[in-house]
C-alpha positions as CSV (number, residue, x, y, z in Angstrom):
1,M,127.8,-47.9,150.6
2,A,130.5,-49.6,148.8
3,I,132.4,-50.6,152.0
4,I,130.9,-53.2,154.3
5,F,132.1,-54.2,157.7
6,N,130.8,-57.6,159.0
7,E,131.0,-57.3,162.8
8,E,130.4,-60.9,163.3
9,K,133.0,-62.2,160.8
10,K,135.2,-59.3,161.3
11,T,135.6,-58.8,157.5
12,I,135.8,-55.6,155.8
13,S,134.7,-55.7,152.1
14,L,135.2,-53.0,149.4
15,H,132.9,-53.4,146.4
16,T,133.1,-51.7,143.0
17,K,131.0,-52.4,140.0
18,N,132.9,-55.5,139.0
19,T,135.4,-56.2,141.8
20,T,135.5,-57.3,145.5
21,Y,138.5,-56.5,147.8
22,Q,138.2,-58.1,151.3
23,M,140.3,-58.2,154.4
24,K,139.8,-59.7,157.8
25,I,140.7,-58.7,161.4
26,G,142.2,-62.1,162.2
27,N,144.1,-63.8,165.0
28,L,145.7,-61.6,167.6
29,D,144.2,-58.7,165.7
30,Y,146.6,-58.9,162.8
31,V,144.8,-57.9,159.5
32,N,144.8,-60.4,156.9
33,H,144.3,-59.8,153.2
34,L,141.7,-62.2,151.8
35,Y,140.8,-61.5,148.3
36,Y,141.0,-59.1,145.4
37,G,139.1,-60.2,142.2
38,P,135.8,-60.5,140.6
39,K,132.8,-59.3,142.5
40,M,131.2,-61.4,145.1
41,M,128.8,-59.6,147.3
42,D,128.1,-62.0,150.3
43,A,131.1,-64.2,150.5
44,D,133.0,-64.6,153.6
45,L,136.4,-65.7,152.5
46,S,138.0,-66.3,156.0
47,Y,138.1,-70.1,155.2
48,M,140.9,-69.3,152.7
49,I,143.4,-68.7,155.5
50,M,145.2,-72.1,156.2
51,Q,147.7,-72.6,158.9
52,Y,150.5,-75.0,159.3
53,D,153.5,-75.4,161.5
54,R,156.2,-74.0,159.1
55,G,159.8,-74.7,160.0
56,F,162.0,-71.5,160.6
57,S,158.8,-69.3,160.5
58,G,158.4,-68.1,163.9
59,N,155.2,-67.4,165.9
60,P,154.1,-64.2,167.8
61,Y,154.9,-64.7,171.5
62,D,151.3,-64.2,172.5
63,S,150.3,-67.1,170.2
64,L,151.6,-69.2,173.1
65,K,152.1,-72.8,172.1
66,E,150.3,-72.5,168.8
67,R,153.0,-73.2,166.2
68,T,150.8,-73.0,163.2
69,F,150.4,-69.2,163.4
70,S,153.2,-67.3,161.8
71,L,153.3,-64.0,160.0
72,D,156.0,-65.3,157.6
73,A,153.1,-67.5,155.9
74,Q,150.1,-65.2,156.5
75,P,148.7,-62.9,153.8
76,Q,148.8,-59.6,155.5
77,E,147.0,-56.3,154.7
78,Y,150.1,-54.4,155.7
79,S,153.2,-56.3,156.7
80,T,154.9,-55.8,160.1
81,L,158.6,-55.4,161.0
82,Q,160.7,-57.7,163.0
83,Q,157.6,-59.8,163.9
84,G,158.5,-63.0,162.0
85,D,157.7,-62.0,158.5
86,F,160.9,-62.3,156.5
87,R,159.4,-61.1,153.3
88,T,160.0,-57.6,152.0
89,S,158.2,-55.2,154.5
90,S,155.7,-52.5,154.1
91,I,157.2,-50.3,156.7
92,E,160.6,-49.8,158.2
93,V,160.9,-47.4,161.3
94,I,163.6,-46.8,163.8
95,N,161.9,-46.2,167.2
96,A,163.0,-43.8,170.0
97,D,164.8,-46.7,171.7
98,G,166.8,-47.4,168.4
99,S,164.8,-50.6,167.7
100,Y,163.8,-51.5,164.3
101,S,160.2,-52.8,165.0
102,F,156.6,-52.4,164.2
103,N,154.0,-54.6,165.5
104,G,151.0,-53.3,163.7
105,R,147.6,-54.8,164.9
106,Y,144.1,-53.6,164.4
107,K,143.1,-50.7,166.5
108,S,140.1,-49.1,164.9
109,H,138.5,-48.3,161.5
110,K,136.1,-45.8,160.1
111,I,133.9,-45.8,157.1
112,T,132.8,-42.4,155.6
113,E,131.1,-41.1,152.5
114,G,133.1,-39.3,150.0
115,K,136.6,-39.6,148.8
116,Y,139.5,-38.7,151.3
117,D,142.1,-36.1,150.4
118,L,145.8,-35.7,151.3
119,E,147.2,-32.7,152.8
120,T,150.6,-32.6,151.1
121,L,150.4,-34.7,148.0
122,P,148.2,-34.8,144.8
123,A,145.2,-37.2,145.2
124,A,142.4,-38.4,143.0
125,F,138.8,-36.8,143.4
126,A,135.4,-37.9,142.9
127,A,133.9,-36.2,139.7
128,E,130.6,-34.2,140.1
129,G,127.7,-36.5,141.0
130,E,130.0,-39.4,141.3
131,Q,129.9,-41.6,144.5
132,A,133.2,-42.6,146.3
133,D,133.7,-43.9,149.9
134,T,136.6,-44.0,152.3
135,L,137.9,-46.6,154.7
136,E,140.5,-45.6,157.3
137,L,142.0,-48.6,159.1
138,V,144.4,-48.0,162.0
139,L,147.2,-50.3,162.9
140,E,148.8,-49.7,166.2
141,D,152.2,-50.9,167.7
142,A,151.1,-51.0,171.4
143,I,154.6,-50.8,172.8
144,S,155.9,-47.9,170.8
145,G,152.5,-46.1,170.3
146,V,153.3,-45.7,166.5
147,E,150.3,-46.0,164.2
148,V,149.8,-46.7,160.6
149,H,146.7,-45.3,159.1
150,L,145.7,-47.2,155.9
151,I,143.4,-45.2,153.8
152,Y,141.3,-46.6,151.0
153,G,139.1,-44.8,148.5
154,V,136.5,-46.8,146.6
155,F,135.3,-45.5,143.2
156,E,132.3,-47.9,142.7
157,E,131.4,-47.1,139.2
158,K,135.1,-46.9,138.0
159,D,136.4,-50.2,139.4
160,V,139.3,-48.2,141.0
161,I,140.4,-48.4,144.7
162,T,143.0,-45.9,145.8
163,R,145.3,-46.4,148.8
164,A,147.6,-44.3,150.9
165,A,149.2,-44.8,154.3
166,K,150.1,-42.3,157.0
167,I,152.5,-42.9,159.9
168,V,151.4,-41.2,163.1
169,N,154.1,-40.9,165.9
170,N,152.1,-41.1,169.2
171,S,155.3,-42.4,170.9
172,E,156.9,-40.0,173.5
173,G,160.2,-39.8,171.5
174,D,161.3,-39.2,167.9
175,I,161.2,-41.9,165.3
176,H,162.8,-42.3,161.9
177,V,160.7,-43.5,159.0
178,K,163.0,-45.5,156.6
179,K,160.4,-47.1,154.4
180,I,156.8,-46.7,153.8
181,M,154.7,-48.4,151.1
182,S,151.4,-46.9,150.2
183,A,149.9,-50.2,149.3
184,T,150.5,-53.9,149.8
185,I,148.6,-56.8,148.4
186,D,149.4,-60.3,149.4
187,F,148.2,-63.1,147.1
188,M,147.8,-66.6,148.6
189,N,149.0,-68.2,145.4
190,G,151.1,-66.1,142.9
191,A,152.7,-68.9,141.1
192,N,152.5,-68.8,137.1
193,M,152.0,-65.2,137.0
194,D,153.9,-62.4,134.9
195,L,155.1,-59.0,135.8
196,F,154.4,-56.2,133.3
197,H,156.1,-52.8,133.6
198,L,157.4,-49.8,131.4
199,P,161.2,-49.5,131.4
200,G,163.1,-47.3,129.1
201,R,165.7,-44.7,128.6
202,Y,166.1,-41.1,127.4
203,G,164.5,-41.1,123.9
204,Q,163.0,-44.5,124.3
205,E,160.6,-44.2,127.3
206,R,158.0,-46.6,128.5
207,Q,159.0,-49.7,126.4
208,A,156.7,-52.4,127.5
209,E,158.2,-55.4,129.0
210,R,156.7,-58.6,130.5
211,S,158.6,-61.4,132.3
212,A,157.8,-64.4,134.4
213,I,157.7,-63.8,138.1
214,T,160.3,-66.2,139.8
215,H,161.0,-66.8,143.6
216,Q,162.9,-63.5,144.1
217,I,162.2,-59.9,144.8
218,N,161.4,-58.1,141.6
219,T,162.2,-54.4,142.0
220,I,161.0,-51.6,139.8
221,C,162.3,-48.3,140.9
222,S,163.8,-44.9,140.4
223,G,166.5,-43.1,142.5
224,R,167.0,-40.2,140.1
225,G,165.0,-37.6,142.0
226,S,162.1,-38.0,139.6
227,S,160.0,-40.8,138.3
228,S,162.5,-41.0,135.4
229,H,162.8,-42.2,131.8
230,Q,164.3,-45.5,132.9
231,Q,161.2,-46.7,134.9
232,N,157.7,-45.6,135.3
233,P,155.7,-45.8,138.6
234,F,153.3,-48.4,137.3
235,I,153.3,-52.2,137.5
236,A,150.8,-55.0,136.6
237,V,150.7,-58.6,137.7
238,C,148.8,-60.9,135.4
239,D,148.0,-64.5,134.6
240,K,150.6,-66.3,132.4
241,D,148.0,-66.6,129.7
242,A,146.5,-63.0,130.0
243,T,146.1,-61.2,126.7
244,E,144.7,-57.8,125.6
245,D,141.2,-59.2,125.7
246,A,141.2,-61.9,128.5
247,G,142.7,-62.9,131.7
248,N,143.3,-61.5,135.3
249,V,145.3,-58.3,135.5
250,Y,146.1,-56.5,138.9
251,A,147.6,-53.1,138.5
252,M,149.1,-50.3,140.6
253,A,150.0,-46.8,139.6
254,L,151.7,-44.4,142.0
255,M,150.8,-40.8,142.2
256,Y,154.3,-39.6,143.0
257,S,156.9,-37.8,140.9
258,G,160.0,-38.6,142.9
259,N,162.0,-41.7,143.9
260,F,159.5,-44.6,143.9
261,L,159.8,-48.3,144.7
262,A,157.6,-51.2,143.5
263,E,158.2,-54.7,144.8
264,V,156.8,-58.0,143.6
265,E,158.1,-61.1,145.7
266,L,157.2,-64.5,145.2
267,D,158.0,-66.3,148.5
268,Q,158.9,-69.9,149.4
269,Y,155.3,-70.9,149.7
270,D,154.3,-69.3,146.2
271,Q,152.6,-66.5,147.8
272,L,153.1,-63.2,146.1
273,R,153.5,-59.8,147.6
274,M,153.0,-56.8,145.4
275,Q,153.6,-53.2,146.8
276,M,154.4,-49.7,145.9
277,G,155.5,-46.5,147.6
278,I,158.4,-44.1,148.1
279,N,161.8,-45.4,147.4
280,S,163.8,-46.1,150.6
281,K,167.1,-45.2,148.9
282,N,168.7,-42.2,150.8
283,F,165.4,-41.8,152.7
284,D,165.4,-41.1,156.4
285,Y,162.6,-39.0,157.7
286,L,162.6,-37.7,161.2
287,L,159.2,-37.8,162.7
288,K,158.9,-36.0,166.0
289,S,156.5,-37.0,168.8
290,G,152.8,-35.9,167.7
291,E,153.9,-35.6,163.9
292,T,152.4,-37.4,160.9
293,F,154.1,-38.5,157.7
294,E,151.9,-38.9,154.7
295,G,152.7,-41.3,151.8
296,P,151.6,-40.8,148.2
297,E,148.5,-42.4,146.7
298,V,148.3,-45.7,144.7
299,L,145.6,-46.1,142.0
300,M,144.7,-49.8,142.0
301,T,142.5,-51.8,139.6
302,F,141.7,-55.3,138.7
303,T,140.0,-56.8,135.8
304,N,139.6,-60.4,134.4
305,E,139.2,-59.0,130.9
306,G,142.8,-58.5,129.9
307,F,145.1,-55.5,129.4
308,T,142.7,-53.5,127.2
309,K,140.1,-53.4,129.9
310,M,142.8,-52.3,132.5
311,S,143.7,-49.5,130.1
312,H,140.2,-48.3,129.6
313,I,139.7,-48.2,133.3
314,Y,142.8,-46.0,133.9
315,H,142.0,-43.9,130.8
316,D,138.7,-42.9,132.0
317,F,139.8,-42.4,135.5
318,F,142.7,-40.2,134.4
319,R,140.4,-38.0,132.3
320,N,137.7,-37.6,134.9
321,N,139.3,-38.0,138.4
322,L,142.9,-36.6,138.4
323,N,142.7,-33.1,136.7
324,K,140.1,-30.4,137.0
325,S,141.5,-28.3,134.1
326,R,138.9,-27.5,131.5
327,F,141.2,-28.6,128.8
328,M,140.8,-32.3,129.9
329,H,137.7,-32.3,127.9
330,E,138.3,-29.4,125.4
331,A,139.8,-29.4,121.9
332,R,143.5,-28.6,122.2
333,P,145.2,-26.1,119.9
334,I,147.4,-27.5,117.1
335,L,150.7,-26.0,117.9
336,I,154.2,-25.4,116.4
337,N,157.1,-25.4,118.6
338,T,160.2,-23.3,117.7
339,W,162.9,-25.4,119.0
340,E,163.7,-27.4,115.6
341,A,163.1,-24.1,113.6
342,A,165.4,-21.8,115.5
343,F,166.8,-23.3,118.6
344,M,167.9,-20.3,120.6
345,D,168.9,-18.2,117.6
346,F,165.8,-16.0,117.0
347,D,164.3,-12.6,117.6
348,D,160.8,-11.3,117.6
349,K,160.7,-10.8,113.8
350,K,161.7,-14.4,113.0
351,L,159.1,-15.8,115.5
352,V,156.4,-13.7,113.7
353,E,157.7,-15.1,110.2
354,I,157.3,-18.7,111.7
355,A,153.8,-17.9,113.0
356,K,152.8,-16.5,109.5
357,A,154.2,-19.6,107.7
358,A,152.7,-22.0,110.3
359,K,149.2,-20.4,110.0
360,K,149.0,-21.8,106.4
361,M,149.5,-25.3,107.8
362,G,146.4,-25.2,110.0
363,V,148.5,-24.3,113.2
364,E,146.6,-22.4,115.8
365,M,149.5,-21.7,118.4
366,L,153.1,-20.6,118.3
367,V,155.2,-21.9,121.2
368,M,158.4,-19.9,121.8
369,D,160.8,-22.5,123.2
370,D,164.1,-22.2,125.2
371,G,166.3,-19.0,124.5
372,W,163.8,-16.0,125.3
373,F,165.0,-15.1,128.8
374,G,168.1,-13.8,130.7
375,K,171.5,-14.1,129.0
376,R,170.5,-17.3,127.1
377,D,172.2,-17.9,123.8
378,D,173.1,-21.5,124.5
379,D,172.5,-24.0,127.3
380,N,175.4,-22.9,129.5
381,S,173.8,-19.8,130.9
382,G,170.5,-17.8,131.9
383,L,168.6,-20.5,133.7
384,G,166.7,-19.2,136.7
385,D,166.7,-15.6,135.2
386,W,163.0,-15.5,134.4
387,F,162.8,-12.1,132.7
388,V,162.5,-11.3,129.0
389,N,165.8,-10.8,126.9
390,E,164.9,-7.7,125.1
391,N,167.9,-8.0,122.9
392,K,165.9,-10.8,121.3
393,I,162.4,-9.8,121.9
394,K,163.1,-6.3,120.9
395,C,159.4,-5.3,120.9
396,G,158.9,-6.7,124.2
397,L,156.8,-9.8,125.1
398,N,153.5,-8.1,125.3
399,E,153.8,-6.7,121.8
400,L,155.1,-10.0,120.5
401,V,152.1,-11.9,121.9
402,K,149.8,-9.2,120.4
403,Q,151.4,-9.6,116.9
404,I,150.8,-13.5,117.1
405,N,147.2,-12.9,118.3
406,D,146.7,-10.5,115.5
407,L,147.3,-13.5,113.2
408,D,144.4,-15.2,115.0
409,M,146.9,-17.6,116.7
410,K,147.5,-18.4,120.3
411,F,151.0,-17.9,122.1
412,G,152.8,-20.3,124.2
413,I,156.0,-20.2,126.1
414,W,158.8,-22.6,127.6
415,F,160.1,-22.6,131.1
416,E,162.5,-24.8,133.1
417,P,161.8,-23.6,136.6
418,E,163.5,-26.2,138.7
419,M,167.0,-25.6,137.3
420,V,169.7,-22.9,137.3
421,S,172.7,-22.1,135.4
422,E,175.9,-21.1,137.3
423,D,176.3,-18.2,134.8
424,S,173.1,-16.5,135.9
425,D,172.0,-13.7,138.1
426,L,170.1,-16.0,140.3
427,Y,173.0,-18.3,141.1
428,R,175.4,-15.4,141.7
429,A,172.8,-14.1,144.2
430,H,171.9,-17.2,145.9
431,P,174.5,-20.0,145.3
432,D,173.2,-21.7,148.6
433,W,169.8,-22.4,146.7
434,V,171.3,-25.3,144.7
435,M,171.7,-29.0,145.4
436,E,175.4,-29.2,146.4
437,I,177.0,-31.1,149.2
438,P,179.4,-28.8,151.1
439,G,182.9,-29.1,150.2
440,R,182.0,-31.0,147.1
441,K,181.4,-29.7,143.5
442,A,178.0,-30.7,142.2
443,V,177.6,-33.0,139.3
444,R,176.7,-31.0,136.2
445,S,174.1,-32.4,133.8
446,R,173.5,-30.3,130.6
447,N,175.6,-27.7,132.3
448,Q,173.0,-26.9,134.9
449,L,172.4,-27.3,138.6
450,A,169.1,-28.4,140.4
451,L,167.5,-25.8,142.6
452,D,166.7,-27.0,146.2
453,M,162.9,-27.2,145.9
454,S,162.6,-28.0,149.5
455,R,163.3,-24.5,150.5
456,K,160.3,-22.0,150.8
457,E,162.2,-19.0,149.5
458,V,163.1,-20.9,146.4
459,Q,159.4,-22.0,146.0
460,D,158.4,-18.3,146.6
461,Y,160.8,-17.0,143.9
462,L,159.7,-19.4,141.3
463,I,156.0,-18.8,141.9
464,E,156.6,-15.0,141.8
465,S,158.9,-14.9,138.8
466,V,157.0,-17.3,136.6
467,N,153.6,-15.9,137.4
468,K,154.9,-12.4,136.6
469,I,155.6,-13.5,133.0
470,L,152.3,-15.4,132.7
471,D,150.2,-12.5,134.0
472,N,151.8,-9.6,131.9
473,A,150.9,-11.1,128.4
474,N,148.2,-13.1,126.8
475,I,149.8,-16.4,127.2
476,A,147.7,-19.4,126.4
477,Y,150.1,-22.3,126.9
478,M,153.2,-23.1,129.0
479,K,155.6,-26.0,128.4
480,W,157.2,-27.0,131.8
481,D,160.5,-28.7,131.4
482,I,163.1,-30.4,133.5
483,N,166.2,-31.5,131.7
484,R,168.3,-33.5,134.3
485,S,168.2,-36.1,137.2
486,V,168.8,-34.8,140.6
487,T,172.1,-35.6,142.3
488,D,174.2,-34.1,145.2
489,I,171.2,-34.3,147.6
490,W,171.7,-31.6,150.2
491,S,169.7,-28.7,151.6
492,N,171.4,-25.9,153.2
493,A,168.1,-25.2,155.0
494,L,168.2,-28.6,156.9
495,A,170.5,-30.0,159.7
496,A,173.0,-32.7,158.8
497,D,171.0,-35.3,160.5
498,R,167.9,-34.5,158.4
499,Q,169.4,-34.8,154.9
500,G,167.5,-38.1,154.3
501,E,164.4,-36.0,154.1
502,V,165.6,-33.8,151.1
503,Y,164.5,-36.1,148.3
504,H,160.8,-36.1,149.6
505,R,160.7,-32.5,150.7
506,H,162.1,-31.6,147.2
507,I,159.0,-33.0,145.5
508,L,156.6,-31.5,148.1
509,G,158.1,-28.2,147.2
510,L,157.7,-29.0,143.6
511,Y,154.0,-29.6,144.1
512,R,153.6,-26.3,146.1
513,V,155.2,-24.4,143.2
514,M,152.9,-26.2,140.6
515,D,149.9,-25.5,142.8
516,G,151.0,-21.7,142.9
517,I,151.4,-21.5,139.1
518,I,149.4,-24.1,137.4
519,K,146.3,-24.1,139.5
520,T,146.2,-20.3,139.7
521,H,146.0,-20.0,135.9
522,P,142.9,-22.1,134.8
523,D,142.9,-20.7,131.4
524,I,146.5,-21.7,130.4
525,L,147.1,-25.1,128.9
526,F,150.1,-26.6,130.7
527,E,152.1,-29.3,129.1
528,G,154.7,-31.2,131.1
529,C,158.1,-32.2,129.8
530,S,161.3,-33.9,131.3
531,G,163.8,-34.2,128.5
532,G,160.7,-35.6,126.8
533,G,158.9,-38.3,129.0
534,G,161.2,-38.5,132.1
535,R,158.6,-37.5,134.6
536,Y,155.5,-38.9,133.1
537,D,153.5,-40.2,136.0
538,A,150.1,-40.2,137.5
539,A,150.9,-37.3,139.9
540,M,151.9,-35.0,136.9
541,M,148.5,-35.9,135.3
542,C,147.0,-34.0,138.1
543,Y,148.5,-30.8,136.8
544,Y,149.1,-31.4,133.1
545,P,146.4,-32.4,130.7
546,Q,149.3,-33.5,128.2
547,Y,152.9,-34.4,128.6
548,W,155.6,-34.5,126.0
549,V,156.0,-38.2,125.3
550,S,159.6,-38.1,124.2
551,D,162.3,-35.9,122.7
552,N,162.6,-38.6,120.0
553,T,160.2,-37.6,117.3
554,K,161.1,-40.4,114.9
555,P,157.7,-41.9,113.9
556,I,158.6,-45.5,113.9
557,D,160.1,-45.2,117.3
558,N,157.0,-43.5,118.4
559,L,155.0,-46.4,117.4
560,K,156.6,-48.2,120.5
561,L,156.4,-45.2,122.6
562,H,152.7,-44.5,122.1
563,Y,152.0,-48.3,122.6
564,G,153.8,-48.6,126.0
565,T,152.4,-45.3,127.2
566,S,148.9,-46.1,126.3
567,F,148.8,-49.1,128.8
568,L,148.3,-46.5,131.6
569,Y,147.9,-43.1,130.1
570,P,145.1,-41.8,127.8
571,V,146.5,-41.0,124.4
572,T,145.3,-37.5,124.6
573,S,147.8,-36.9,127.4
574,M,150.6,-37.7,124.8
575,G,152.4,-34.7,123.3
576,A,153.2,-35.9,119.7
577,H,154.4,-33.9,116.8
578,V,155.3,-34.1,113.1
579,S,159.1,-33.4,112.7
580,D,161.9,-33.4,110.2
581,A,163.2,-36.5,111.9
582,S,163.4,-39.7,109.7
583,P,163.3,-38.2,106.3
584,F,162.9,-41.7,104.7
585,V,159.3,-41.8,106.4
586,P,156.5,-40.3,104.4
587,F,154.9,-37.1,105.7
588,E,151.5,-38.7,105.7
589,T,152.8,-41.4,108.0
590,K,154.5,-38.9,110.4
591,A,150.9,-37.1,110.6
592,V,149.1,-40.5,111.3
593,V,151.5,-41.4,114.1
594,A,151.3,-37.8,115.6
595,M,147.4,-38.2,115.5
596,C,147.9,-40.9,118.3
597,G,148.4,-37.9,120.6
598,T,147.9,-34.2,120.9
599,F,149.1,-33.4,117.3
600,G,151.5,-30.5,116.5
601,Y,154.7,-29.7,114.6
602,E,158.3,-29.5,115.3
603,L,159.9,-28.1,112.2
604,D,160.8,-24.8,110.5
605,A,157.6,-23.7,108.8
606,T,159.4,-21.0,106.8
607,H,161.2,-23.6,104.7
608,L,158.5,-26.0,103.6
609,S,157.3,-26.5,100.0
610,D,153.7,-25.4,99.0
611,E,153.0,-29.2,98.6
612,V,154.0,-30.0,102.2
613,V,152.2,-26.8,103.5
614,E,149.0,-27.9,101.8
615,A,149.4,-31.6,103.2
616,C,150.0,-30.2,106.7
617,A,146.7,-28.2,106.4
618,K,144.8,-31.1,105.4
619,K,146.2,-33.3,108.3
620,S,145.5,-30.5,110.7
621,A,141.9,-30.2,109.6
622,L,141.5,-34.1,109.7
623,Y,143.0,-34.1,113.3
624,K,140.5,-31.4,114.4
625,K,137.7,-33.5,112.9
626,Y,138.7,-36.5,114.7
627,F,139.9,-35.2,118.2
628,P,136.5,-35.5,119.9
629,L,136.8,-39.3,119.2
630,I,140.3,-39.6,120.1
631,L,139.7,-37.5,123.3
632,E,136.8,-39.3,124.8
633,G,136.7,-42.7,122.9
634,D,138.1,-46.1,124.0
635,Y,141.6,-46.9,122.6
636,Y,142.5,-50.3,121.2
637,R,146.0,-51.6,120.7
638,L,145.4,-53.8,117.7
639,T,149.0,-55.0,117.2
640,N,152.1,-55.1,119.3
641,P,155.0,-53.2,117.7
642,F,157.4,-55.1,119.8
643,A,156.4,-58.4,118.1
644,L,157.6,-59.3,114.6
645,S,154.9,-57.9,112.4
646,N,154.5,-56.2,109.1
647,F,152.4,-53.3,110.4
648,T,151.3,-51.6,113.6
649,A,147.7,-50.6,114.0
650,W,145.6,-48.9,116.8
651,E,141.9,-47.8,116.9
652,S,139.7,-45.2,118.7
653,V,136.0,-46.1,119.3
654,S,133.3,-43.9,120.5
655,K,131.6,-44.9,123.8
656,D,128.3,-45.5,121.9
657,K,130.2,-47.7,119.4
658,K,128.9,-45.6,116.4
659,D,132.2,-44.2,115.2
660,A,135.7,-45.5,115.1
661,L,139.0,-44.3,113.5
662,V,141.5,-47.0,112.6
663,S,145.3,-46.1,111.9
664,V,147.8,-48.4,110.2
665,V,151.5,-47.9,109.7
666,I,153.4,-50.5,107.5
667,T,156.8,-51.3,109.2
668,N,158.1,-54.5,107.7
669,L,156.8,-55.4,104.2
670,T,158.1,-58.7,103.2
671,V,158.4,-59.6,99.3
672,N,155.6,-61.9,98.1
673,G,154.3,-62.2,101.5
674,P,150.7,-63.6,102.6
675,Q,147.7,-61.4,102.7
676,E,147.1,-60.1,106.1
677,Y,143.8,-59.0,107.7
678,L,143.4,-56.5,110.7
679,R,140.6,-57.5,113.1
680,L,139.0,-54.5,114.8
681,K,137.7,-54.2,118.3
682,G,135.1,-52.5,120.3
683,L,132.3,-52.4,117.7
684,D,128.7,-53.6,118.0
685,A,128.7,-57.0,116.2
686,A,125.0,-56.5,115.0
687,T,125.5,-52.9,113.6
688,M,126.2,-52.3,109.9
689,Y,129.1,-49.9,109.4
690,E,130.3,-47.8,106.4
691,V,134.1,-48.2,106.0
692,T,136.0,-45.5,104.1
693,G,139.7,-44.8,103.5
694,E,141.8,-44.1,100.5
695,N,140.5,-46.3,97.7
696,V,138.3,-48.2,100.2
697,S,134.5,-48.0,100.4
698,L,132.8,-51.0,102.1
699,T,129.7,-51.8,104.1
700,L,130.3,-54.4,106.7
701,S,128.8,-55.5,110.0
702,G,130.6,-55.1,113.2
703,A,130.9,-58.8,113.4
704,A,132.7,-58.9,110.0
705,L,135.2,-56.2,111.0
706,M,135.8,-57.7,114.2
707,Y,136.0,-61.6,113.4
708,A,137.0,-61.5,109.8
709,G,138.8,-58.3,109.6
710,L,139.9,-55.6,107.0
711,P,142.5,-56.7,104.4
712,I,145.8,-54.6,104.6
713,P,147.1,-53.6,101.2
714,R,150.4,-55.1,100.2
715,E,151.6,-53.2,97.1
716,V,152.5,-49.9,99.0
717,P,155.7,-48.2,99.6
718,D,157.8,-48.9,102.7
719,F,156.5,-47.0,105.8
720,S,153.2,-46.3,104.2
721,S,150.3,-45.5,106.3
722,M,146.5,-45.6,106.0
723,Q,143.3,-44.6,108.0
724,F,139.9,-46.1,108.0
725,E,136.9,-44.2,109.2
726,I,134.1,-46.4,110.5
727,K,130.6,-45.1,110.9
728,A,127.4,-46.8,112.0
729,M,124.7,-46.7,109.4
């Protein structure tokens, strides 16, 4: 059992292969957080708790005259509310008597074999044959009767601990939940640490950023109705000197696709509180007597081997413990998307022409993008009317798919289920189904409105109408898009005093729709999209084996996009295509960049030269050759594209260290500069390897490749690229 309760010491220890997480039922039954770090099996770390008389830090009443015990200076497993801890709280509730208070003390705990599940939200699972254990720790406010259930899942071999929190209203009256953090960690000393996160914007998502933690509350959040382009529900706290290969890194990723909140506070005593959960902005959830509120799951990991190890832990966990789709471990078809080729101006004949041309490029699937449904000739109409526009698809969808299949190609289709156009049959029939505050006109974005996903009738309509399309043709792929943030939060199905629940209910409704569409079609490959990567989060990875990284397909920009995304997400979750963007960048380089992802094309195949078509075919074949390595191998960031450098490089290494693929893009050649060398990673130092690439054929040891490196050619054109295949002899 990976969870051990020491009854004498009143400690609870969670052990993974390389880490230990320990807490203690301490003074007055408050639960203290003691430790999270390298594994120590038999240690009792209770001695770490030091107590002093701290000025202006109050003491619980039942501590009597003991002034040295204050929650304001105690490392807590889950903070209280209005009990003398003035740091950012884990929970905020309004009790039935109107008070803001939660005095959570240990009531009970339970240790069970197997990984817990959540009733309303996506959660990680134990893979077949894998051991995972569960701890449920109950904190109770004895006055109100309100309980918080802290739930921990321990994946011993994966070095991952999952956490979630539930609020159970055992009081006699109704309460309001204003804030609920799914996980809190209090570090006894957090000075000289950095905060790492993934901010961005539309077209420039997940731009890695690292900064010193100072004495303030550092807030990373989204209030846009989705996890957003601007922030990502992931944070890491690390040693000041932590690098890719060394140093302590503590990370949290939230499995939630709506408004989220991550807080990192360095307090007056240099203690650091790190926590994550639902954003409290516009959040007010009425919890009636006897009801339970369930918060989303946090995926936590610790390593003292730097950011690369952190990434490898998450990559393996995402590939094996979030999504049961068979496509997680299968080759993905090389696709071409019709958007850049045709936008919304197409018919069935034009699509077949594109497919025929793309077939010569090694493309295996045609994806029909926006414009195939309803009255949809531009982005001002048609959304919500999920029936085929037979003025465009004159032969009917079934026949079109058959014609594509007859070319030995698969067929994919685009949807945007969560949105509606005012010029649509759906809106005219159900104007009350949109997010719009009574008496106020809703904010338009891309000339579309957001459907109220909290309403069951909206959910049922989408499940039925989308499934009808998917079930009546041989569709192999669906791209699920959402192209605006959510505003005008209001549901006509809820009373005025319950509108603070809409943001969360909206996300719960989305998950129900996805369950009803995605999980009922195991043979369809689903790709997520939100104007690119605007809802790229761990919860989405439970549904989508891959996600569109960004609408920005410029290859040099994508070097940064892939770099930042790779800190948390496996590269085979990144939708990446070759496009016509950046005409000054060679085609070869565009293909190399797209190979750091699922690989495909975003261009008009009917207007390519024979030379380009042949080059595409070669790159398509090369990607298929390397995909098993890219899919299952360990990914290494060899350079940082945000740092001043002449090139950007990355590497995939097989788990057995016998094969590797190294990719390099020249980004900033300097005239008459020094010779540069690229040191590889992840190889076996004692093994001899064959190194092949364009004009390169070497036999070198793993030690030479990792410690001396490969020379990077200088006499090459701007934005050139190169790849090296490494094979054990």
